[in-house]
Every structure is written in structure tokens, then in C-alpha cells.
N, C-alpha and C positions, 0 to 999 in steps of 0.2 A: 760777444759778437754773435749775432744770429747767423747760422749756416743755412745755405740754400738747400732745397730738396735734392738737387743734383749732387752736392757735396756729401749730404747724409747718405744717399744711395751708394755712392762710391765707397764711403767709409764702411758701410755695412757689407758690401761685396768683398772688401779687403779682409775684414774680420772673419767672414765665413770662409774665405780662401785659406786663411792662416790657421783655422781651427782644425786640430788633428781629427782625422776620421778613423773610426774603428770598423774593421771588418770581422770583429770577433763575434762568435755566436752569442745570442742573447736569450735570456729566460724571462718570461712574463706569466702572469696568471690569466689563463684563458677562461676559466669558469669556476665559480665557487667563492663564497664569502668566508669560508673557514669554519663555519658552524657545523656541528654534527646534527644534521636535520635533512629534510626531504622537500625543501621549498623549490617550486618551479618559478619561472620568470626569466628575466634577462640574466646574462652571465654574471653580472655583479651582485645580484640579489639572490641567485639560486644557491642551494646548499646540497651537499652530499654527505654520505656516512660511510667512510672507509671505501672509496672506489678502488677496485682492484685491476680491472682490465678495460682496454679501449679498442675500438675499431673505427676506421674512417672509410666512408664510401666515396664514390667518384664525384659526388656533388658536394664534398667537403662537410658533410654531416659527421659528427663524432658521436659514437654510441658508447655508453658507459655501463659496465657491470657494477652496479652500486650495491656492494655486497651486504652491508649491514642494514640497508633499507629494504633488501630483498626485492629490488626493482631493476628494471632496465630503463635507462634514461637516454635521451637524445639531446645533443647540443646542436641546434640547427645552424646552418651557414648564416642565418639571419640573426644569430646571437640569442635565440630563445631556447630555454631548457624546458623540456616536457618529459613526462613519464609515459613510456610506450606500453609497458606491461608490468604487472605486479602490484602488490599492495604491501604496506609495511609489515603486516603479519606474515610469518613464514608459512608456507604450504606447498602443495604440489599439484594444484588444480590446473587443468587446461582450460582455455577459454579466451575471450577477447579482452585486451587491455587490462583493466584492474580486476576483472573477473578471474584472471589467471594469478597464480602465485608461485613463488620461488623460495628457496632456502639457501641463502648465502651464495649467490651466483658469483663465480670467480673468473670466468673467461668468456669472451665473446668474439665472433667474427661475422663478416657480412659478405654475401656473394654479389655477383654483378646484376642480379635481378632484385636486389633489395631485401632478400631474406636474411634474417639474423639467426645465428646458431649460438646457443648458450650452454656452457658447462655449468649445470645447476649443481654446485659442488656438494653441499650437505645432503641433497636429495639423491646424489649419485645417478643423475639423469642427464641426458642431452635433450635440450628443448629447441624447437624451431619457432621463430616468430615471422609470420608472413608480413608483407608490406602493409597490409590492412590491420596488423596488430593482433592476429589470432595466434595463440600459443598452442602447440601440440608437442607431445613427448615422442621422440623418434628413436631413442635408445636408452638402455639401462633398466634397472628395476629398483624399487624403493628399498629393498633390503640389499645393502651392498655386498658384493662378493668379498671373500677374504683370501688370505695367503694360502690357506689349506685347500682351496679349490680354484687354483689358477686356470684350470681347464674350462671353467664356466665362462663361456664367451658372451653370455647375455648380461652379465653384471659388471658394473663399474664400481670403483671405490674412491670417492672424492676426486673426480677429474678436475684439473686446474689449468689446462691449456687446450686450445682448440684452433684449428685452421682448416681451410679448404685447399686441397692440393690442385695441381694442374689438370688432373683427371676428374675433378669434381667430388673426390672422396673427402670425408672429414677425417682429420688426424687429431687424436686426443691423447694428452698425457694423463695416464691413469695413476694419479699421484700416490695413493696409499698402496697400490700394487707394484709400483716401481716399473711400470711397463708403458709401452706406446701402442695405442690401438688405432685401427683403421675401420671406418664405417663407410661402406659403399653406398651409392645412391639408392640401391634397393633395400638398404637397412641391414645388410650382413656385417657383423662386427668380428674382427680377428685381431690377434696380437701380432704386431710386426717387429717388435724389438723388446728386449728385456727378459730376464730369467724369472722375474717375479720375486726375487730376493734382492735386498739392497746391496749395491756394490759399485765398482768403478771400472769394470772390465770392458775393454774394447773387443769387438768381434762382429760377426755377421748375425743380424737379426736377434733371435732368441738366445744367442750365446753371449750377447752384451748385457751389461747390467747398469742400472741407474739407482739414484738414491733420492726419492721424493722429487721427481722432475716437475717443473711448472710450465713456464712459457715455452711456446714453440713458434717457429717462423720458417718460411720457405723462400729460397732464392730463385733466380730466373732459370737455373739449370735443374731445378727439382730437388736440390739438396735440402734436407731438413736440419735446422739448428735448434737445439734443445737447451733450455736453461736447466741444467742438472743441479738443482738448488742446494741440496744438502751435501753434494759433492763439491760445491763451489767451483764448478767447471761449466764450460760451454761445449756441448757435444755436437758432432756432425754425423748425419746419416745420409749416405748417398742413395741414388735411386736403385742401386743393386742391393741395398740393405746393409752395407758396411758401416759400422758405427766406430768413429774415432774420436779422440779428445782433441778439440779444435783450439781451445784456450784454457789455461789453468792446468793443473796436474793433480793426480791422486795424492792423498796425504800419506806420508810414511806411517807405517804401523805404529799405533799408539799416539799419533800426533794429529794436529789439525792443520789444514791447509788454507784457512781463511786469511785474507790479506787484501791489499789495495794497490799492489804494484802494477804499473804499466809495463809493457814489454811484449815480446812476440811469443805466441804459443804458450809453452810451459813456463816461460819466465813471468807471465802475468798471473795475478791472483784476484779473487773476488770474495765477497762475503754475502752469501745467500742471494745470488742473482736470481731474479724471479721473472721479470718480463723481458721479452725480446721482440725486435722488429727489424725489417730489412727494407732498404730503399731501392729505387729502380736501378741503382748502380751496384747492387749487392753489398752495400755497406751495412753492417750489422750494428744495431744499437741495443744496449742491455741496461735494464733497470737494476742497478746493483744495490739492492734493498738495504742491507745493514750498513753499507758504506755511505748511504745517502748521496749516491752519485749516479750519473749516466755515463756509461762507457761506450766507446766506439771501436769496432773491430773491422779492419780492412779485409778484403777477400784472401790476402795471404797470411792473415792471423795476427796482425799487429794491433795490440790493445792500447788505447789511450783514454784518459779521462777527458770527456768533452764538456761536462757540466756537473756542478756541485762542488762546494768547498769541502765537503765531508762533515760539516757541522750541521746539526739539526736546526731547521728554521724554514722560513718561507720568504726569504729575500729574493727579489727579482734583480735583473741587471745583467752585467757581463757573466756569461754562463759559468765560468770556472769560479766566480765569486758568489754566485747565487747559492741558495740553500734549499734543501728538500728535507722531508721527514718521512723516511721509508717509501721512496718511489717504488711502486710495485709492478705496474704494467705500463706499456707504451705502444704507440702505433705511429706509423709514418704515412703522411699523405703524399699525393702525387707530385707536390712541389718540393718534397724533402723536409718539410716541417715535422718535428717530432712532438707528439702529444703525450703527456706523462700523467698517469694516475698517481697523484701524490697522496698516498694512503692515509697517513696519520694527520696530514694537514687538511684533509677533506676537500681537496682542490684538484682541478685539472690544470696542469701547467703546459706551456708551449715553449719549445726550443726552436729558434729560428737562426738561419745562417746568412 
């Protein structure tokens, strides 16, 4: 018997009403076809090579430190991927667009005027890219400083994290020196935390110690949160310079503290956390690299796994069932979406709530 259009419409509405709805976070592929290449174009056909770090501007453009390609890429809000600066060949030349060169850039941030700042890691330089695409070197020297000369404030050694604080200073994790640096708008660089020797000591400024710190983020109150990667901890530095361990705990002597436990503060564990970002509500997100997971930390220190099954892969879908392969960096947009540099998958993923 043929049903009338009205009956079919009512049947459809009933089915939709009875279909379970999910409010669970979801993971999708935002850009990248998975190939290890440097193709521009729409998000489905574009390719990356080990993207490490991301930044999002107020117009929803996503910027990528495309490390192995030695390039800075842009994923426009219109879905087109372009190369802003750099060429495949490693180098340290200043210039405009592809006349400039980088050597394994690992961190990127953007200011409210559209200027990009890049931790040009293997060159041990900090570079600035103007909105017009002109690259200049603003800090560092081509011969990196070493542990025997920690007082040399002009040299960096493989910087791997960068942000702009509320006063317009650049804050940089000086990875191989195990210290945190500040670069003022007039170009003066100082060490604000870290002894210069690997360790996990809490304390004020130079009395504290880190072990190969990478990602860094800042909350609304001016607190810095640092992915203390080889300590497998998240550290907090308040505006007065007090460094404390916010999540995770130091390893007992002779043992490792790597893990994947959720919990509050010292009850939680990580495995090489690398990227870190903060949303407008001061919720922290961590790219837990070796666990292939994204972790969330509330302002009171409660750590939960928000995305990633823990198995290597590139599956999309419900966040806790989705998979990553070494998620290394992330950035949070104004709507609370989390963009993830899925390093080994050569993709940019998106976590929505």
C-alpha cells in the first residue's frame, strides 16, 4: 500500500526523535591526505610532513609549523592550504615567502596584528613573519649556546615552544638548555626559569629545573603552563616566577614515571607530553605524544583523557575511540575547538565538543 507524503513525513520525524543523540566530543581530519609531502590546495588534497605545532588567529586561520618540509603553512578559513614562507630545502635566509628558509621549525604563535613568531628549532633562532610574508630573524644566533655557557643570553639551543604573554613579550622554551627564556619587544632576552641543568625541582625562577621542555601556554591570569616533556609532567609558573608541578610527579630515583593514568595532580601520569593549549575558560589541553592521546586538565588540576584510544592510527569519530599517531602540538580556537598536529600521520585533526 502506498503511503501518503504526510504519513512518510510523520514516520521520519518519529525515527529521528527516537534516534539516540550523542553529545560526546568528536574527532575529524581537518587537513592533510596523510602523504609525506608538501602539496597545497584544498584540505583534502593538501599534504604535510611531520607537522609539529599550530596556532589559530581570530579569523579562524590555522598556521602550521611543518617541520620536515621546513615551511610555515596556512590553512585558511576557506579551506585552502598555502605556504606562507620557506622552501623544502633547509636554510636560515631572511626574505619574503619562499625566498626565506627555515630548518625544522617546531613552534609557532600569532599576535593580534597577524604577525607570526616561529621557533626555528634546528637553526636555534626566533623568526618573525609579517602579515605580508616577510621573514626576519629577531633572536638567537646560528651557533647554539651550550650548557657550559648558560650565561650567554644571546644564544638559544633548539627552542621548541613559543607564546606571546599579556605584556607582549615572547616566552620561549629553550629545549636543549632546559630553561625558559623571555624576549621583550625591544629584543632583550633573559632567562626567567631553569637552572640550565636537567631536573624536576620546583622553586622560584632560576632555582627551578626542567628536562627538555617543549610546549608552553598561558592562562587568563598570566600563569604559564609548560609541557616538561622528558619529566613527563605539566609545570606551572605564576606571574611572580614560582614554578610548581601542576600534574604528574617526579620519578623516584632510578625509575621512570611514564604512564597514562587520569587523576588529580600527582595521581595523573603522561608519556612525553609535548603540545599544550588553553581555552577561554582556562581548561588546559595536552598532546600526550607517546600515549597517542589528548588530555584535558581543569584549573584545579584534574586530568582526564578526552580523545584517543591509545592505539596508533588515524580513525575519526567519537573522540575516545578515535586514534592518533604521535599527536605533538595543538591549538584552541575562540569557539573551543582543538586543532591537533598529528605528527606521524602528517595530518591536522580537529576535536569538537
